[in-house]
Structure formats: C-alpha cells, structure tokens
N, C-alpha and C positions, 0 to 999 in steps of 0.2 A: 297342603291339608289348608283352607281357608278360616279365617278366622270364624266365619259361621259356614257350618253344616246342616246339610239335612238329618229330619230325627230329633236335632238338639234342639232340649229344654231350654225354653226365655218363657219374657214375659211382659205384657202393654201396656202402656201407665200412663191412665187420661184422665182428661174432665168430662163430667157428666152428673147436672144438675148440682154443679157449687161444689162436689168435690168431688176429689181424683180416687180413681177408679182402678183399679191392677188385678192382673184377671195372667195368671197362666196358663201358655200354651208353646202347641212345638215349631218347629222352622219344616213345615211340609215339603218344599221348595225353594233351589236358590235358582234365577235367575241374573243376567248381569246387572238389570236394571231394578229388581225387584224382587220382595220375596213370595212365596203363600205361606201363608201361616192359619194352622190349626186349633181352634178355637174347641174348647172341652162346653157339651149338650149346657150346663150350669150358666154358660156365658149369654144365652140366646140373650134376656131383660136389657142385656147391655147391649144387643146389636146394631140396634135405633140411633144409638151414638157412635155408627163407627164407621161413619157414610162418606162417603167421598170428598175429599179433602182435611179431613179430622187432620191435625197433625197430636203425634201423641211421640211415646218413648220406650225401644226397644230396650233389656238388658239380658245379655245371652248369659248365661254363667262357665263359666270354666275353673279349670284348679289354677291356674294363674291369676281368677281378678275376672270381673264382671266389663265386658266389653258392653259399650254403650254409645246403642245410634237414637241420633234428632229424627223423626221419619215422617209419613203422612202418609194416607189414606189412596191408594190407585185404586180397588174393587174392592166396594164393603161386602163386609158378609153375609148381608140379606140381598145380594145377587148369586153371582156362583160361583164364585171363590175368593174369597178373605186376601187381600194383595195389598203389602206397603209397600215406600219405595225402596230400595236396599244405597245407600252408597259407601260400597271400600273402603273408600280416604275420611270417609267422614265418623267411622267406627273409633271411642274413644275406650283405653281403658282404664279403667277406676274402681274407687274398693279399695288405695291403695294402702290405706295404714292396714288391712289382711294381709296384705300381698309380701312374703318376706322379700331378704336380700337374699343373694348369692355370690358370694368368695368366688373369684373371677378370675384367669389372668389373662386382660382383656389391654391391648392398648390403645390410648385411646390422644385424638391429636385435635385439638381447638385451633381454629383455624382465625387469627385472625393480621387479613394482606398488611399490615402498616406497618403493628408494630411485633409483626416474627408469629409463628406458629409456637403455644402450645403442645411438644410431645410427653408425651405421661400414663402413667398402667390407670386402672381403676381398680381401688380395693371392692365395693362388690355392685352388682346390678341387680335390677329385676326388672317388670314391665314399661314402669314409669323413670324412670329415673336413676342414679349411680352417684358413687362418690368417688373422690379421685385425688392423688395426690401431685400436688404443685408448690414448687415457691414462687412464684406468681400468683398474687393475693385477684380474684375479679371483683368487679362490683355487686353486691348481692341484685338480682333485678337484669342485668345484663343481659343478652340476647350473643350467642356466637355457634355458626355452621360447627357443626361436628364430625371429627368418621371417628371408628368404633371398630377396631379390629379383634373380631370372637378367634379367641382359641381357643384347640390348634386344628382348627379348618378354613383360619386365616381371608373369610366372608369376611367383606367388610361393610358396614351399616353408616347410610348417611341420612344426619339427625338437625336439627336444630335448638339445641342446649339451652336452658337458662335459670341462669344461678341463683343462688336463695342463698339466704346466711347462713353461714357454720358457728353458728352459735352453742359451743358445750360442745364441740368438735374439738379434735387434740390438732397444738397446729402445723398447717400442712396439708390437714383435710377438709374435701371441699365437697358441696352438695351438689349438683345440679337435675335438673325437673329434664326430662325427654320432652323439648313443646309442641314440635314437628314433626309427624313423619309420615313416609309415605306408606301407601297398603306392605309394598313388597317389601322393606325397611321394618317395618312393622311388625308380618308373619314371620324376617328369618328371625327377630329377637326373642317373637317367643315362640317358636318352637325352640332360641336356646335357653332359653329359662326352662322348661320342658323336659329339656333333658335336665340343666341341669338340678330339677327337683326331681328327676326318678335316681339319681346318683343319688342321692340325697336319701332318697326313700331306700335307699340299697344298705 
C-alpha cells in the first residue's frame, strides 16, 4: 500500500487573487510521476488559476497524520484532465502535534563512524520521530545516520535522525526527529505505526 491511494480524499492549497485557496478533492488515478485529481463542480470558479506550471500543495489525510507534498500543475483542469506532479520521495508527514506516540520494543543504532556506534532501545515512536534511552549525550541539532529494527518483524529502517533538545525529559532520555527517509522506509514506518494504532484500538 502506498502513502497516496486512489479515491483518497485530499486538499489542494494554492494562491489566487492574492489569497490562499483550499479546495477538497479526490485522487482519481496515481501514475509513477503524476496524480490525476478530481475537483468538485463548485471549484470551477478557481480553475482559471490552476494553469500548467502553477505551484500548489497537496494535503492527504490519514489516521497517522497529514501527508504533504509540494507540487506543480502538469495539465490544467481547463484541459481534458487535471494532473499534478507526483514525487513519492518528496512526501512528508506533518501535523505532528496530533500524532500520538506509541510504546514499541525496537532497537535503534545511531552510527558514529569515528566515535563508535550507539546501540540502544526506543521508548516510543511515531511517524515523525522517536524517544530513546542513551548514556551518551548527543548535541541538539546534530544529525546521524540511524537504523531502526522493528520488533517482532525484524524489519530494518534506515533514516537520518536529528537530535532534539531533551529539556523536561528524564535523565538519559532523548528525542530524535526523523529528518530524512526514503519512500520505502517511510512506508514501512507508516505501516508499522498503523499496526500499533490498531492494537491500541482493540
């Protein structure tokens, strides 16, 4: 299952007449490089602003959070179909304040080639970040290549993590933002968090 799905509700956000317009729509078809969108009839007054080359943002809503991609109009709704650029590696998961963290038994490896790797366990996880235990303090703002081993599947996720400040956290507990991650790993993490969400709901 991909991050975006056909018949999934979405929202496009763009500028028209010096104001920001938000229009609900649906993803009608997904191609390897573009999305075909279906606009409601009520949006017809804004179609002149959706010319080829127009920049816009696509928001797609999921239980995990809001999936966001900055895009560009490839074929205008004034033509036969409305398509926008699709780059699965450019999708980001935001609205983190609404994303719950879930306890998970996962191993985390923080790679430090010159100083020695840090092998530890996470405390909880979301699609945007995690908290973990460590006796080794790391400077807030520093970035490291990391490997997360999802239990019990043993699936491995590689990503670049950014250390956040640990003010207000217990001693030895640190926060990490998942800063850069490939589409494949992002999808694995999304599926894992969905699985945890279902367990919490039962």
